[in-house]
TORVO-897287 format. One record per residue: residue number from 1; residue in three letters; x, y, z of N, C-alpha, C in turn. Coordinates in steps of 0.001 Angstrom, whole numbers, plus 500000, padded with zeros to 6 digits. Layout:
N
ATOM;NUM;Ala;X;Y;Z;X;Y;Z;X;Y;Z
...
END
This chain:
210
ATOM;1;Unk;771179;183386;957378;770095;184017;956178;771537;184846;955497
ATOM;2;Unk;771611;184879;954536;772350;185930;953995;772288;187179;953858
ATOM;3;Unk;773171;188320;954128;772058;189941;954025;773069;190748;953710
ATOM;4;Unk;774512;190493;953490;775427;191458;952648;776147;190763;951434
ATOM;5;Unk;776270;191576;950548;777007;191406;949391;778653;190220;949980
ATOM;6;Unk;778676;190683;951207;780202;189946;951512;779849;188567;951802
ATOM;7;Unk;778936;188431;952537;778543;187116;952692;778050;186313;951570
ATOM;8;Unk;777706;186814;950528;777117;186119;949297;778076;186028;948813
ATOM;9;Unk;779412;186603;948320;780392;186691;947464;781419;185364;947993
ATOM;10;Unk;781362;185563;949713;782337;184325;950445;781983;183139;949895
ATOM;11;Unk;780716;183013;949370;780533;181285;948982;780378;180624;947369
ATOM;12;Unk;780895;181700;946812;781357;181871;945285;782208;182307;944966
ATOM;13;Unk;783131;181533;943868;783963;181874;943323;784196;183459;942158
ATOM;14;Unk;785027;184098;942144;785046;185375;941696;784917;184844;939934
ATOM;15;Unk;783727;185691;939671;783522;185483;937961;784864;185714;936957
ATOM;16;Unk;784895;185148;936006;786437;185242;934839;785769;186452;934690
ATOM;17;Unk;786988;186330;933925;787086;187577;932914;785893;188071;931521
ATOM;18;Unk;785705;186627;931123;784974;186470;930077;783903;186866;930506
ATOM;19;Unk;783148;185948;931575;781795;186686;932164;781766;188192;932107
ATOM;20;Unk;782720;188698;932893;782598;190436;932929;782806;190915;931987
ATOM;21;Unk;783687;190479;930757;783429;191484;929708;783048;191321;928714
ATOM;22;Unk;782049;190200;928694;781526;190268;927035;779928;190800;927492
ATOM;23;Unk;779849;191471;928454;778213;192153;928591;778920;193357;927769
ATOM;24;Unk;777693;193870;927030;778406;195356;925906;777654;196438;926196
ATOM;25;Unk;777961;197767;925697;776560;198698;925991;775713;198866;924455
ATOM;26;Unk;776165;198088;924049;775120;198234;922620;774960;197096;922243
ATOM;27;Unk;774488;197114;920914;774104;195489;920061;774923;195559;919186
ATOM;28;Unk;775995;194370;919288;776146;194116;917969;775691;193397;916708
ATOM;29;Unk;776635;192958;916120;776190;192253;914609;775073;190834;915472
ATOM;30;Unk;776334;190172;916393;775505;188687;916976;774598;189103;917937
ATOM;31;Unk;774475;190335;918558;773077;190485;918722;772005;190877;918445
ATOM;32;Unk;772359;191304;917255;771150;191888;916264;770764;190815;915644
ATOM;33;Unk;771790;189835;914950;771372;188897;914295;770427;187855;915438
ATOM;34;Unk;770731;187284;916769;769715;186699;917423;768705;187190;917630
ATOM;35;Unk;768480;188482;917952;767152;189466;917985;766468;189072;916374
ATOM;36;Unk;767025;188989;915322;766360;188693;914063;765757;187528;913978
ATOM;37;Unk;766237;186383;914790;766098;185282;914496;765006;184538;915662
ATOM;38;Unk;764638;185736;916856;764023;185119;918109;762556;185724;917822
ATOM;39;Unk;761632;184283;917959;760268;184677;917944;759639;184849;919522
ATOM;40;Unk;760466;185082;920016;759970;185296;921537;760825;185785;922877
ATOM;41;Unk;760309;186283;923709;761087;187089;924722;760061;187437;925837
ATOM;42;Unk;760849;187459;927022;760595;187627;928312;760716;189049;928650
ATOM;43;Unk;759561;189874;928592;760328;191236;929583;759638;191540;930931
ATOM;44;Unk;760581;192075;931313;761160;192232;932823;760634;193972;933152
ATOM;45;Unk;759427;194156;934006;759461;195330;934578;759165;195727;936117
ATOM;46;Unk;759233;196920;936237;758544;196994;937708;758086;198436;937960
ATOM;47;Unk;756868;198439;938774;756348;200051;939099;756885;200631;940413
ATOM;48;Unk;756380;201379;940446;756520;202263;941836;755627;202224;943011
ATOM;49;Unk;756029;202653;943929;755291;202779;945271;754537;201421;945674
ATOM;50;Unk;756067;200194;945618;755578;199100;946257;754911;197808;945150
ATOM;51;Unk;754953;198388;943888;754450;197176;942849;755093;196389;942918
ATOM;52;Unk;754512;195147;942606;755489;193886;942883;755841;193876;940952
ATOM;53;Unk;757229;193405;940781;757939;193003;939844;757043;192606;938653
ATOM;54;Unk;757301;192463;937200;756491;191426;936278;757236;190891;935344
ATOM;55;Unk;757297;189907;935124;757793;189445;933901;756491;188648;932766
ATOM;56;Unk;756837;189422;931518;755355;188819;930336;755897;188299;929576
ATOM;57;Unk;755638;186961;928811;755899;186892;928000;755203;187474;926344
ATOM;58;Unk;756436;187273;925289;755768;188354;924276;756303;187339;923221
ATOM;59;Unk;755254;187358;922124;756095;186237;920956;755344;186834;919482
ATOM;60;Unk;756096;186468;918431;755501;186928;917349;756626;185972;916187
ATOM;61;Unk;756463;186541;914629;757006;186170;913811;758296;186086;914334
ATOM;62;Unk;759907;185466;914276;760929;185661;913902;761349;187156;913515
ATOM;63;Unk;762083;187770;914703;762175;188989;914021;761131;189981;914366
ATOM;64;Unk;760091;189533;915080;759033;190711;915763;759345;191727;916637
ATOM;65;Unk;760355;191596;916946;761327;192587;917821;762125;193457;917006
ATOM;66;Unk;762138;194380;916532;762937;195224;915496;764244;195910;916565
ATOM;67;Unk;765544;196140;915306;766418;196832;916242;767296;197810;914968
ATOM;68;Unk;766474;198904;915028;766970;199645;913846;768447;200274;914104
ATOM;69;Unk;768848;200282;915128;770123;200612;915441;770831;200078;916432
ATOM;70;Unk;772245;200115;916699;773047;199589;917733;772469;199709;918829
ATOM;71;Unk;771467;200789;919313;771072;201427;920679;769668;201576;921130
ATOM;72;Unk;769070;200863;919880;767524;200723;920186;767147;199232;919547
ATOM;73;Unk;765718;199017;920371;764971;197991;920044;763452;198468;920054
ATOM;74;Unk;762879;198106;919062;761457;198539;919168;760319;197084;919248
ATOM;75;Unk;759741;197029;920380;758529;195600;920705;757489;196417;920532
ATOM;76;Unk;756894;195691;919292;755447;196141;919518;754556;195357;920134
ATOM;77;Unk;753344;195989;920725;752593;195477;922092;751500;194702;921140
ATOM;78;Unk;751237;193737;921285;750021;192749;920382;749050;192591;921790
ATOM;79;Unk;747952;192188;921151;746926;192472;921833;746586;191136;922922
ATOM;80;Unk;746385;191757;924124;746467;190583;925063;745134;190539;925688
ATOM;81;Unk;744746;190399;927203;744185;190339;928421;743709;191774;928942
ATOM;82;Unk;744648;192886;928183;744274;194271;928876;744376;194718;929905
ATOM;83;Unk;745016;193740;930744;745436;194141;932360;746829;195601;932074
ATOM;84;Unk;747463;195589;931259;748530;196493;930940;749217;196504;932187
ATOM;85;Unk;749923;195624;932570;750705;195642;933403;752393;195890;933319
ATOM;86;Unk;752780;195305;932146;753870;196061;931930;754025;197294;931299
ATOM;87;Unk;752925;198253;930474;752834;198891;930254;752527;200184;931387
ATOM;88;Unk;751877;199681;932166;752162;201083;933150;752878;200753;933931
ATOM;89;Unk;753837;199364;934083;754717;199684;935317;755966;200456;934613
ATOM;90;Unk;755950;200332;933340;757159;201446;931760;756546;202917;932291
ATOM;91;Unk;755606;203214;932480;754897;204686;932339;755567;205142;934160
ATOM;92;Unk;755676;204367;935100;756118;204754;936542;757351;204501;936715
ATOM;93;Unk;758215;203491;936132;759429;203196;936142;759782;202447;935055
ATOM;94;Unk;760909;203523;934177;761418;203230;932435;761902;202248;932484
ATOM;95;Unk;762858;201459;933358;763669;200226;933519;762996;199225;933029
ATOM;96;Unk;763880;198403;932223;763166;197061;931504;764498;196272;931376
ATOM;97;Unk;763971;194818;931336;764867;193557;931116;763919;192948;930031
ATOM;98;Unk;764830;192310;928946;764245;191246;927988;765119;190580;927952
ATOM;99;Unk;764611;188958;927377;765600;187796;927558;764722;187120;926318
ATOM;100;Unk;765615;187034;925487;765441;186450;924164;765937;185322;923880
ATOM;101;Unk;765286;184637;923416;765388;182980;923224;764924;182501;921863
ATOM;102;Unk;765692;181485;921329;765486;181221;919795;765357;179525;919746
ATOM;103;Unk;764038;179079;919793;763682;177498;919637;764890;176756;919093
ATOM;104;Unk;765435;175650;919886;766390;175277;919318;767813;175525;919793
ATOM;105;Unk;767714;176533;920060;769566;177540;920723;769545;177262;922164
ATOM;106;Unk;770388;176712;922488;770354;176724;924458;770709;178334;924924
ATOM;107;Unk;771863;179019;924089;772099;180268;924377;771136;181516;924631
ATOM;108;Unk;771176;182470;925124;770017;183444;925248;770921;184560;925740
ATOM;109;Unk;770263;185748;925011;770356;186943;925120;769832;188005;925792
ATOM;110;Unk;770294;188682;926831;769961;189413;928072;770012;190732;927162
ATOM;111;Unk;769032;191525;927300;769015;193091;927332;768612;194146;928098
ATOM;112;Unk;769367;195112;928711;768561;195908;929904;768998;197175;929369
ATOM;113;Unk;767632;198097;929539;767890;198976;929112;766765;200266;929925
ATOM;114;Unk;766527;201280;929020;765483;202180;929774;764326;202138;928548
ATOM;115;Unk;762641;202417;928431;761825;202061;927709;761189;203331;927660
ATOM;116;Unk;760555;203522;926412;759603;204724;926362;758267;204012;925663
ATOM;117;Unk;756844;204359;925658;755653;204278;924886;755583;204986;923697
ATOM;118;Unk;755722;204922;922717;755309;205346;921682;754307;204875;920605
ATOM;119;Unk;753400;205846;920320;752590;205669;919150;752264;206417;917827
ATOM;120;Unk;753780;207210;917877;753648;208004;916618;753549;207020;915589
ATOM;121;Unk;753296;207516;914224;753361;206528;912961;755037;206454;912533
ATOM;122;Unk;755960;207218;912797;757156;206765;912850;757763;205537;913482
ATOM;123;Unk;757193;204819;914834;757268;203754;915078;756309;202515;915132
ATOM;124;Unk;755214;202937;914774;754703;201703;914516;754637;201722;913011
ATOM;125;Unk;755189;202632;911951;755204;202148;910729;756424;201302;910317
ATOM;126;Unk;756955;200780;911500;758201;200047;911117;757180;198204;911202
ATOM;127;Unk;755702;198246;911787;755287;197058;911920;754212;196951;910672
ATOM;128;Unk;754304;197886;909924;753221;197399;908763;752875;196180;908018
ATOM;129;Unk;753969;195467;908120;753751;193903;907670;753469;192980;908230
ATOM;130;Unk;753343;193315;909498;753099;192208;910747;751663;192093;911073
ATOM;131;Unk;751541;190982;911743;749922;190536;911801;748888;191846;912202
ATOM;132;Unk;749676;192426;913182;748275;193787;913253;749512;194747;913795
ATOM;133;Unk;748948;195992;912795;749969;197094;912964;749662;197765;915014
ATOM;134;Unk;750567;197664;915733;750401;197892;917075;749659;199180;917294
ATOM;135;Unk;748840;199071;918807;748861;200713;918904;750101;201261;919785
ATOM;136;Unk;750802;200610;920589;752203;201064;921142;753197;200605;920920
ATOM;137;Unk;754084;200803;920574;755533;200451;920699;756526;200826;921647
ATOM;138;Unk;757039;199971;922254;758085;200069;923470;759484;200198;922598
ATOM;139;Unk;760052;201564;922780;761241;202177;922365;762090;201372;923193
ATOM;140;Unk;762974;200783;923331;764137;200896;924372;765344;200916;924123
ATOM;141;Unk;765812;202089;924828;767302;202457;924691;768268;201761;925340
ATOM;142;Unk;768952;200982;924762;769855;199571;925301;771062;200341;926165
ATOM;143;Unk;771383;199887;927131;772106;200117;928472;773193;198840;928409
ATOM;144;Unk;772645;197630;928384;773466;196488;928550;773169;195272;927710
ATOM;145;Unk;773977;194402;926909;773454;193244;926437;774324;192550;926662
ATOM;146;Unk;774100;191106;926670;774474;190427;927106;774160;188760;926443
ATOM;147;Unk;774669;188039;925662;774725;186857;925699;775202;185866;926916
ATOM;148;Unk;774231;184714;926679;774021;184002;927965;774561;182979;927766
ATOM;149;Unk;775204;182102;928709;775661;180668;928255;774179;179665;928157
ATOM;150;Unk;774758;178315;927366;773686;177295;927657;773464;176475;928658
ATOM;151;Unk;773807;176625;929742;774074;175722;930772;772718;175441;931657
ATOM;152;Unk;771664;176368;931816;770051;176428;932236;769389;175663;931301
ATOM;153;Unk;769732;175847;929946;769018;175099;929140;769499;174151;928885
ATOM;154;Unk;770529;173688;928910;770809;172256;928969;770784;171197;929938
ATOM;155;Unk;770363;171973;931203;769965;171467;932580;768567;170989;932722
ATOM;156;Unk;767866;171730;932134;766766;171784;931752;765748;171217;930579
ATOM;157;Unk;766695;170931;929529;766337;170356;928201;765451;170682;927972
ATOM;158;Unk;764982;172105;927459;763983;172893;927233;763709;172301;926030
ATOM;159;Unk;764427;172375;924906;764185;171851;923336;764158;170526;923263
ATOM;160;Unk;764441;169792;924058;764148;168180;923713;763124;167484;923752
ATOM;161;Unk;762890;167021;922479;761509;166460;922145;760963;165228;923439
ATOM;162;Unk;762285;164678;923483;761718;163725;924636;761453;163865;925855
ATOM;163;Unk;761876;165531;926480;761629;166059;927639;760613;166696;927671
ATOM;164;Unk;759464;166983;926695;758096;167680;926792;756943;166835;927586
ATOM;165;Unk;756256;167762;928007;755070;167225;928990;754432;167143;928549
ATOM;166;Unk;753194;166136;928423;752002;165319;927793;751145;166621;928168
ATOM;167;Unk;750715;167867;927702;749603;168988;928251;748624;167986;929266
ATOM;168;Unk;748174;166817;929342;746949;166304;930106;747446;166285;931674
ATOM;169;Unk;749079;166321;931589;749354;166254;933191;749039;167320;934096
ATOM;170;Unk;748277;168193;933016;747953;169629;933597;746358;169568;933831
ATOM;171;Unk;745357;170423;934430;744170;170544;933946;743872;171292;933166
ATOM;172;Unk;743280;171730;932316;743005;172497;931129;742740;174078;931901
ATOM;173;Unk;743241;175149;931062;743384;176289;931579;742134;176920;932059
ATOM;174;Unk;740915;176640;931624;739621;176352;931984;739435;176425;933342
ATOM;175;Unk;739805;174969;933456;739514;174870;934522;740398;175283;935826
ATOM;176;Unk;741884;175183;935557;742703;176185;936937;742155;177487;936637
ATOM;177;Unk;741615;178329;935993;740965;179631;936236;739898;179185;936745
ATOM;178;Unk;738741;178492;936955;737687;178234;937443;738038;177708;938729
ATOM;179;Unk;739157;176880;939305;739189;176721;940629;739797;177844;941174
ATOM;180;Unk;740611;178793;941027;741160;179865;941309;740541;180800;941537
ATOM;181;Unk;738885;181112;940782;738604;181953;940947;736917;181572;941619
ATOM;182;Unk;736798;180232;942142;735663;179648;942574;734350;179933;942346
ATOM;183;Unk;734667;179795;940613;733918;180204;939498;732693;178381;939541
ATOM;184;Unk;731284;178422;939421;730456;177221;939511;730300;177130;938349
ATOM;185;Unk;730154;177626;937082;729636;177190;935803;730926;176498;935096
ATOM;186;Unk;730346;175516;934272;731450;174928;933077;732644;175430;932657
ATOM;187;Unk;733760;174880;932716;734916;175449;932444;734785;175418;931279
ATOM;188;Unk;735746;176353;930316;735725;176167;928978;736973;174960;928661
ATOM;189;Unk;736728;174439;927780;737335;173206;927452;738935;173822;926682
ATOM;190;Unk;739974;172899;927047;741325;173210;925926;741171;173461;924685
ATOM;191;Unk;740099;172779;923904;740000;172655;922891;739307;174042;922308
ATOM;192;Unk;738443;174107;922992;737253;175407;922709;738192;176666;923089
ATOM;193;Unk;738990;176477;923925;740071;177798;924270;741008;178285;923089
ATOM;194;Unk;741496;176892;922567;742599;177118;921575;741928;177403;919989
ATOM;195;Unk;740869;176954;919761;739663;177239;918910;739828;178941;918616
ATOM;196;Unk;739357;179455;920084;738949;180576;920491;740224;181778;920250
ATOM;197;Unk;741221;180910;920381;742709;182107;920171;742881;181907;918622
ATOM;198;Unk;742890;180709;918279;743309;180724;916532;742309;181431;915953
ATOM;199;Unk;741213;181753;916228;740429;182825;915408;740475;184223;916006
ATOM;200;Unk;741240;184727;917273;741440;186158;917156;742430;186436;916645
ATOM;201;Unk;743798;185111;916471;744710;185621;915663;744727;185617;913997
ATOM;202;Unk;743829;184571;913871;743305;184952;912421;742682;186359;912140
ATOM;203;Unk;742062;186791;912968;740917;187947;912659;742415;189309;912411
ATOM;204;Unk;743565;188998;913679;744406;189896;913835;745317;190007;912054
ATOM;205;Unk;745265;189093;911928;746301;188614;910377;744945;189664;909485
ATOM;206;Unk;743592;189004;909584;742665;189764;908171;742697;191181;908492
ATOM;207;Unk;743186;191734;909260;743266;193421;909967;744824;193797;909370
ATOM;208;Unk;745554;192938;909897;746696;193628;909133;747106;193237;907591
ATOM;209;Unk;746390;192531;907280;746479;192585;905696;745518;193744;904583
ATOM;210;Unk;744599;193839;905417;743296;195037;904890;744391;196145;904839
END
């Protein structure tokens, strides 16, 4: 079992100068362009007092995360399941990590920093043209930005059409949740669930247009 950094490092070659020096303390033009094209990111956070770490998917139209300057990101909180795992974590521990993805692009962008939860109009006004004005905006103070190479996506072939898995390979979401919770009622069908989600998203759009 590996228990020390020395043991770990003995198994790997030293990182290249390129890998070490491409990390930046701010968002340059390339990072900001990447974020402007990205419709999806994963947000990592962790709370205090032994709370487990959390990684949460976030999505929207390309550029749904705003970068008003080289040191700042603004991430709108969209409606979800109301567990508020990420938001409550950030109240306890402001450290945050984000991984941005662009469909069809094998490279990713990693951004680390610290976060504050903002509800002032100064922040929510950034999203007046979006599907729904957010109640909360996560303001990220950027500490590190790092363009990640394509090897993980090349190995996984994530964007390859012939690598896509038929949805029928898994039970419906409703069936899986029913099994996990031990419910005896009839589970919601995949079609009904998707229709419900589409209706919710359409309602958000109407509220945003109002």
